[in-house]
N, C-alpha and C positions, 0 to 999 in steps of 0.2 A: 536588426535583426535581436534573437530573443537567446540567451546565453543558455548554454545546454552543459549539463552535467552528466557523465557517463561514468555510475557507478560499478566497478569490476572488481573483481575477485581473480580477473584472469585474462588476458591479452584480447582486446575487444573483438570481435567480429563484426560488428556493425563499419560502415564505411568512414574513415574520420573527418568526411567532410560533413558528417552531422552532428556532432559535437564540439565543444570547445577545451573541454576538463575532463582528466579521466581520474576517477578519485580511487585510489588502488586501495583498496578494505583491508586484506589480510595483515598486513603488518600494524594495523590500528589497536590500539586498547581494547581488550576484550571482544574483539572481534568472533573467535569462539562461540560466544554465548548471544550477540547482539546481531552478530553475520551484516547485513548488509547495513542495517541500520547505526552502523558508526560512523555511516556517511553523514547522517542527519547534521550533527552540529558544525560539519565542514560547508555543507550546502547552506545552513542559514549565516554564514559567516560571508562566503561567497556573494549570495544572492544580492542584487542591487537594491538602493534603498526604494526604489518606487521599480514598475513594471511587472514583467512574468519570468518565469523560470520554466526551461525544461528539463526533467530528471528522465535518463533512460538507462538500462542495464548494458550488458559488455556485449548481448547479443539480440536484445530486446526494446523496441521503441515505440511510442503511441504514431500512428498517423493518420491520414484521412482514409476513409473505407468503409462500408457498408456492411460487412460481418465482424464481430468480435476479436478475431485470431486470423491469422494470416501467416505465413511461412516464404520466404524467398532465400533465393540462394548471394552469397556473396557479391556476385558480378552485378545482379539486380540492385543488390542495394546501392551500388557504387553509384547509378542511374538515379537516385530518386532526389528528387527535387527537395531542399531543405524545406520550402514553404509549406511540402505536405507535410510535416511533422509538426506545423505550428497551428495555433487556435484558427478557423474560418472566420472571413472578415467580420467582426464588429462583436466577437467575443473572447473571453481569455482564458477560458479553459480551454483543453482538448486531453480525455481521458477516458479509458477504459472501464465502463459502466455497463455492471451485470445484473438483470432482472431474472431472479430465478426462474421466475413461470414462463417469461418469455424466450430464455434459453432452454426448455424443455428439461429442467432439471427435477426432479421430483420433491426437493427441497423446498419451504415457503420460505425459508427465513435463513441471517446467519447463525442464529443458533441453532436449527437443525443441520445445517449444511456444516456446521463446525462438528458437531457430533457425529457426522457419518465420516468426516474424513482426518480429525483428529484427535484429541483428547479432551474430554468434557472438562475435567476439573481445571484447567489450564483456564480456560477462557471464565470459568466462574472466580478463579481465583485473581486473574487479572482486572477484571471488571469489580470486585470486589475491592481490591488495592484503588483502583481510579476513583470509587467513589469515595474511601478513605483519606485519599490522598489531596481529594478535593479537583481533581481534574475533572472528572465526569460527576454529575447528580446520579441518585437513584431509581431517580425516573427517565435520565438521558441512557444508563445502561439495561434498562427493561426495554426500550425503544430500540435500543441496537440490537439487542437478541430477536428480535420483532421484526427487524429492517428485512425488507425483499431484496434489497437491493446490494451490490457490493463493487467497489472501487478496487478495481484489479490493481495491487501495487501500491495503493494509497497515494503517498505523496512521493513516492520513489518511483513513479512510473505515468508520467504526461506532463502538459504544461499550465501553470498553477497562477495564481499573483504572487509576488514576491513576498508582500506582507502577510497574507494567510499562512504562506510556510514558515515563516521565523514567528509569527504568533502560535502557532501550531505546535512546532516543534519544541518553544520552551515550554509547553502546557506537558508534553506525551513524552519527551525524551528521559526525565527524572523517573515516567512512570516506567518507563522500559528498563532501565539501570535498577530500580527497587526490584521489579519481579524478578530481574534474572540475577539477582544477588537473592534473594528469598528460596526461589524455585530452582536455580541452576542443577542440583545435582539431582534432581529428579527429569528435569526435561534432557540433560546429558547423556541419560542413559537410554534415551529413546534411539530409536534407527535413524540413518543419516538424514532423511528427509524430516522426519519429525523432529530431530534437534534442532531445526529453524523456527521453534515455536513462536519464538520472541516478534520473528519478522512477520508470521502469520497473524499473531495477535494485533501487532501494529497495522495490517494491513485493514483489518476489521475497527480498529477505534479509530484511524485516520478516515477511513467509511464516514464514519460518524460527523465527523467537525468538518468533512470535505461536503457532503450531502445536507446539512444544516445551513451551511453558508449558501451553496447554492440554493438551496427554498427561500431562503431569508431575501436573495438577490431577484429571484424569479415568481416571488411569490406562491410558492408551492409545486408549481409547473417548470420542471428542468427543460429545455430546449434539446430536441434531437441533436441539434446541430455541436452540440458540446461532446458527444462520442464519436469516438475513433474506434480503429484497428489495431491492437497489440501484436505488432509485426515481429516475427524473428528471423535475424540474417542467419543462415547456418546452411553450409553443404554436407551433404551424405546423411546417413541414418540418424535421427532425433536423439540427443543424449539429455536424460532428465536431469535438473540441476540439484547439485549436493552441497553439500557443504555438511509447606505445608496449608491446607484448607482455609478460606476466609469463611468461618461460620456466620460470622454477622450478615454477612453479602447473601451467602446461600439461603439461611435459614428465612431471611427477608423474601428473597427470589421464592422460595417455595410457598409462603406463606401468601403472596401476593398471586401465584397461579393456581393454589387452591381456593382463591374465593369465587 
């Protein structure tokens, strides 16, 4: 059985048989700025040396399914076989993969979607910092902006090889910490949704590393069998979840765009 870690800032709504460990995030250091990302070092420490890990939220988990999202009641969730939350036979991933074209959105890539939903400067600053810290190359950062796909939740939602999770967390968690240190005053002044910007940024950064690995494994063509349905366990009306510029990168990006 694949070990499953539930990242939770409140009592889980998922049935307890679907996870093994609850990582309670609010007491963790710097939760206010990093929100669910404070679970990253714990997941890296708990993950087995080899094999797979499954990560879910307090009310969301990736299951087998034909559509990207679904919502079920808690009673129905209690009847879900755990095997439905694990990869299909012969595969090591189960994730919620969005293609902005295929799901009918007007945005063509991560940059366009980010600018429409969040503050543009945050993505620019984060990518600039990633380049400066050696987490990503400039070419990788530009490729991320142009990426038409998004892994919802990044490594915080779905099933992944444990080694890939640990290797990526070692690279990206210091980036998240440094971004929060530099820009905390700015993003903590946002509304309760946008205040979670570091977690939203992580979703994009981790999408890059997941897709890079998948394209290497599968010679550029990602099997449809890896995609699952991000399923929420919830009864009643839905409740929405709450909780300085880098001129070098910005200038290089503008110059590259204008060529």
